[in-house]
C-alpha positions in Angstrom: -88.1 42.8 -56.5 -90.0 44.7 -53.8 -90.7 42.7 -50.6 -94.5 42.3 -49.9 -95.3 43.2 -46.4 -98.1 42.2 -43.9 -99.4 45.8 -44.2 -99.6 45.4 -48.0 -101.7 42.2 -47.6 -103.9 44.1 -45.1 -104.4 47.0 -47.5 -105.3 44.6 -50.3 -107.8 42.7 -48.2 -109.1 45.8 -46.6 -108.5 44.5 -43.1 -106.2 45.4 -40.2 -102.7 43.9 -40.1 -103.7 42.2 -36.9 -106.4 40.4 -38.7 -104.0 39.2 -41.4 -101.7 37.9 -38.7 -104.5 36.0 -37.0 -105.5 34.4 -40.3 -102.0 33.3 -41.1 -101.2 32.1 -37.7 -104.6 30.4 -37.2 -104.7 31.2 -33.5 -107.8 33.3 -33.4 -111.3 32.9 -34.8 -111.9 35.0 -38.0 -115.1 35.2 -40.0 -115.0 32.9 -43.0 -115.5 35.7 -45.6 -112.7 37.7 -44.0 -110.4 34.8 -44.0 -111.0 34.0 -47.7 -110.4 37.7 -48.5 -107.1 37.7 -46.7 -106.0 34.4 -48.3 -106.9 35.7 -51.7 -104.8 38.9 -51.1 -101.9 36.6 -50.0 -102.1 34.7 -53.2 -102.4 37.7 -55.4 -99.5 39.4 -53.8 -97.3 36.3 -53.4 -96.8 37.1 -49.8 -94.5 34.8 -47.8 -94.9 34.6 -44.1 -92.2 36.6 -42.3 -91.2 37.9 -45.8 -87.9 37.1 -47.7 -86.1 39.7 -45.6 -82.3 39.9 -45.8 -81.9 38.0 -42.5 -83.8 35.1 -43.9 -82.8 35.2 -47.5 -80.2 32.5 -47.0 -82.1 30.7 -44.3 -83.9 28.2 -46.6 -85.4 25.2 -45.0 -84.5 21.5 -45.4 -87.4 21.0 -47.8 -87.1 20.1 -51.5 -90.3 20.2 -53.5 -90.9 17.8 -56.4 -93.8 18.7 -58.6 -95.3 15.8 -60.7 -98.5 15.5 -62.8 -99.4 12.1 -61.5 -97.5 10.2 -58.9 -99.3 6.9 -59.8 -97.7 7.2 -63.2 -94.4 5.3 -63.2 -92.9 8.0 -65.5 -93.2 10.5 -62.6 -92.8 8.0 -59.7 -89.4 6.9 -61.1 -88.0 10.4 -61.4 -89.4 11.6 -58.0 -87.8 8.6 -56.3 -84.5 9.3 -58.1 -84.5 12.9 -57.0 -85.1 12.0 -53.4 -82.3 9.5 -53.5 -79.9 12.3 -54.2 -81.1 15.2 -51.9 -79.6 13.9 -48.6 -76.3 14.6 -47.3 -74.5 17.8 -46.1 -76.4 21.0 -46.1 -79.5 20.2 -44.2 -79.8 21.0 -40.5 -81.6 17.8 -39.4 -78.7 15.3 -39.4 -77.5 16.5 -42.8 -80.7 15.2 -44.5 -83.3 17.1 -46.5 -86.9 16.3 -46.7 -88.6 15.6 -50.2 -92.2 16.8 -50.5 -93.9 15.4 -53.7 -96.7 17.7 -55.0 -99.2 15.9 -57.2 -100.8 18.5 -59.6 -103.0 16.2 -61.4 -102.0 18.1 -64.5 -103.7 21.2 -63.3 -101.9 24.5 -64.1 -103.7 26.1 -61.1 -102.4 23.6 -58.7 -98.9 23.9 -60.2 -98.9 27.5 -59.3 -100.5 26.9 -55.9 -97.8 24.3 -54.9 -95.1 26.8 -55.9 -96.6 29.4 -53.7 -96.8 27.0 -50.8 -93.2 26.0 -51.3 -92.2 29.7 -51.4 -93.9 30.2 -48.0 -91.9 27.2 -46.6 -88.7 28.7 -48.0 -87.9 25.5 -49.8 -84.2 24.9 -50.5 -85.0 23.7 -54.0 -87.8 22.8 -56.3 -87.7 20.3 -59.1 -90.4 20.4 -61.8 -90.9 17.2 -63.8 -92.7 16.3 -67.0 -94.0 18.4 -69.9 -95.2 21.9 -69.6 -98.6 23.4 -70.5 -98.3 25.4 -73.8 -100.3 28.5 -72.7 -98.7 32.0 -72.8 -100.6 33.2 -69.7 -99.6 30.3 -67.7 -96.0 30.4 -68.9 -95.8 34.1 -67.8 -97.3 33.2 -64.4 -94.8 30.4 -63.9 -91.9 32.6 -64.8 -93.0 35.3 -62.3 -93.5 32.7 -59.6 -90.2 31.0 -60.2 -88.4 34.4 -60.0 -89.9 35.0 -56.7 -88.7 31.6 -55.5 -85.2 32.2 -56.8 -85.0 35.6 -55.2 -85.9 34.0 -51.9 -83.0 31.6 -52.2 -84.7 28.6 -53.7 -82.8 26.6 -56.5 -85.0 25.7 -59.5 -84.4 22.7 -61.7 -86.6 21.5 -64.6 -86.5 17.8 -65.3 -88.1 16.4 -68.4 -89.5 19.7 -69.8 -88.2 22.2 -72.1 -86.6 25.5 -71.0 -88.8 28.4 -70.0 -88.1 31.2 -72.5 -88.8 34.1 -70.1 -87.2 33.0 -66.8 -83.6 33.4 -65.7 -84.6 31.9 -62.3 -84.0 28.3 -63.4 -80.6 27.0 -62.3 -80.7 24.1 -64.7 -82.9 22.3 -67.2 -82.8 18.7 -68.3 -84.9 18.1 -71.3 -85.8 14.8 -73.0 -85.2 14.5 -76.8 -88.9 13.5 -77.4 -89.0 14.6 -80.9 -86.1 12.5 -82.0 -87.4 9.5 -80.1 -90.7 9.8 -81.8 -89.1 10.2 -85.2 -86.9 7.0 -84.7 -89.9 5.0 -83.6 -92.0 5.8 -86.6 -89.0 5.3 -88.9 -88.6 1.8 -87.5 -92.3 1.0 -88.5 -91.9 2.5 -91.9 -88.8 0.5 -92.6 -90.7 -2.7 -91.7 -93.1 -1.8 -94.4 -96.0 -0.1 -92.5 -98.0 2.6 -94.3 -101.3 2.7 -92.4 -100.1 3.9 -89.0 -102.5 5.2 -86.3 -101.2 7.5 -83.6 -102.6 7.8 -80.1 -101.3 11.1 -78.9 -101.3 12.7 -75.5 -103.2 15.8 -74.3 -103.4 18.8 -76.4 -101.2 21.8 -75.4 -98.6 19.8 -73.6 -95.0 20.1 -74.8 -94.4 16.4 -74.6 -97.4 15.7 -76.7 -96.3 18.2 -79.4 -92.7 17.0 -79.5 -93.5 13.3 -79.8 -96.2 13.8 -82.4 -93.8 16.2 -84.4 -91.2 13.4 -84.5 -93.8 11.0 -85.8 -94.9 13.3 -88.5 -91.2 14.3 -89.4 -90.6 10.6 -90.1 -93.7 10.2 -92.3 -92.8 13.3 -94.3 -89.2 12.3 -94.8 -90.2 8.9 -96.0 -91.9 10.6 -99.0 -95.2 10.0 -97.7 -97.5 12.0 -99.8 -97.9 8.8 -101.9 -97.7 6.6 -98.8 -101.3 6.5 -97.7 -101.4 7.7 -94.1 -98.4 9.9 -94.6 -100.4 12.5 -96.4 -101.3 15.6 -94.3 -105.1 15.0 -94.3 -104.6 11.3 -93.4 -102.1 12.1 -90.7 -104.8 14.2 -89.0 -107.4 11.6 -89.5 -105.2 8.9 -88.0 -104.2 10.9 -84.8 -106.4 10.8 -81.7 -105.6 12.8 -78.6 -106.2 11.9 -75.0 -104.7 11.6 -71.5 -101.6 9.5 -70.9 -103.8 6.7 -69.4 -104.6 3.0 -70.3 -108.2 3.9 -70.8 -107.3 6.6 -73.3 -105.3 4.1 -75.3 -108.1 1.6 -75.3 -110.8 4.2 -76.4 -108.6 5.8 -78.9 -107.5 2.6 -80.6 -111.2 1.7 -81.1 -111.7 5.0 -82.7 -108.7 4.6 -85.0 -110.0 1.2 -86.0 -113.4 2.7 -86.8 -111.7 5.3 -88.9 -109.4 2.9 -90.7 -110.0 -0.9 -90.2 -106.9 -1.6 -92.4 -104.4 -0.1 -90.0 -101.2 -2.2 -89.7 -99.6 -0.4 -86.8 -100.5 1.7 -83.7 -98.0 4.1 -82.1 -99.0 5.1 -78.6 -97.9 8.4 -76.8 -96.5 6.3 -73.9 -96.3 2.7 -72.6 -99.4 3.0 -70.5 -101.4 4.1 -73.4 -99.9 1.3 -75.4 -101.3 -1.3 -72.9 -104.8 0.1 -73.5 -104.3 0.0 -77.3 -103.2 -3.7 -77.0 -106.3 -4.6 -74.9 -108.5 -3.0 -77.5 -106.8 -4.9 -80.3 -107.1 -8.1 -78.7 -110.8 -7.5 -77.9 -111.2 -7.1 -81.6 -109.6 -10.5 -82.3 -106.4 -9.0 -83.6 -103.0 -10.6 -82.9 -99.9 -8.6 -81.9 -97.8 -8.4 -84.0 -99.1 -10.8 -86.6 -102.1 -8.7 -87.5 -101.0 -5.3 -86.2 -98.0 -3.8 -84.6 -97.9 -1.8 -81.4 -95.3 0.7 -80.1 -95.0 2.8 -77.0 -92.7 5.4 -75.5 -90.7 5.8 -72.2 -89.6 2.1 -71.6 -91.5 1.9 -68.3 -90.6 -1.1 -66.1 -93.6 -3.2 -67.3 -93.0 -2.8 -71.0 -90.5 -5.6 -71.3 -92.9 -7.9 -69.4 -95.9 -7.2 -71.8 -96.8 -10.1 -74.0 -95.2 -9.6 -76.5 -92.7 -7.4 -75.0 -93.2 -3.7 -76.1 -91.3 -1.9 -78.7 -90.6 1.6 -77.2 -88.4 4.5 -76.8 -86.3 4.4 -73.7 -85.9 7.6 -71.6 -83.4 7.4 -68.8 -85.9 8.5 -66.2 -84.0 7.4 -63.1 -80.7 8.8 -64.2 -82.4 12.1 -65.1 -84.2 12.4 -61.8 -81.0 11.6 -59.9 -79.0 14.2 -61.9 -81.9 16.8 -61.2 -81.5 15.9 -57.5 -77.8 16.6 -57.6 -78.3 19.8 -59.5 -81.0 20.9 -57.0 -78.7 20.5 -54.0 -75.6 22.0 -55.8 -73.7 18.6 -55.7 -73.4 18.9 -59.4 -72.7 21.9 -61.6 -75.2 23.1 -64.1 -74.6 22.1 -67.7 -73.1 24.7 -70.2 -75.9 27.3 -70.8 -77.9 25.7 -68.1 -79.6 23.3 -70.4 -78.9 19.6 -71.2 -80.7 17.4 -73.7 -81.1 13.8 -72.7 -81.2 11.3 -75.6 -83.8 8.7 -76.3 -82.9 5.1 -77.3 -85.1 2.9 -79.5 -85.9 -0.5 -78.0 -87.1 -2.9 -80.6 -89.0 -5.9 -79.1 -91.6 -8.4 -80.1 -94.6 -6.1 -80.4 -93.6 -4.8 -83.9 -93.1 -6.8 -87.1 -93.5 -6.4 -90.9 -97.2 -6.1 -91.9 -98.7 -9.5 -93.2 -101.7 -8.0 -95.0 
């Protein structure tokens, strides 16, 4: 891959190399319009300060970037904390330690790419990307190109909790959760209990995690012979599925909508445990008892799920273990799995929030 030079940026921005240097160093006043034009050229060309020249190719910093969608969400906080617990030790220059920088994208694909550019400029030793990916061909292509530049500059790339990138050889290792099988087992549990009218509160559209968990749910309905089982028919499945963010508020509002569509629901499956809390609040507000009148199930087995009243039936993902392994892979303390990809299993946790329907 051709190295982008300061002169290339200057030509793209139609300014002198000295002006580019002033903008990047911040040591001389530059007109706002000129500065913005230079920074836009830097982004367009993926220019890295000082360039990934051969003398610097192996001189990565002590920095490890961890990209998360929402650091306030325990799903991401647990994994980020686990990654950080494993990145110290030999290899860094400052007393053998490496510094973790958590980049909160807010679910924005643009911010995801921006943070990768910033980490490239800092010559990060490694980058760990957590959580589901956006299902958009243009963004996937941009991600592959960005990760390739990082890898060429000496950065080690690890994906944790997301599926492999199809068009990138830059990723050192991928740890992907078995969301589809977890979703299937959860719905099978409800069907076995006797539930037929099952509402589903899904995550955001165009996210891999959303699609895989929903596919597992629908696989279970179809395998149960569901064309004669009410909600298992394809039209009813769409009618009894509501998409929204992975938030408590989304669970609350989506559950009210599902009850409006079908007041006879006997179970609600939530896209994650936080969404399940919102669903439970909406049901109680309507005077429904859990699980006597309606069952509720979540996903992830976040720490609070066992303390909910009643304790939440959910699917356990080993978030801390996955994050710790990603940290070891990012620092080279553990070898990559065969083929570079490992699928991490999901475990059904049956608790008090689900029971056979009583109406």
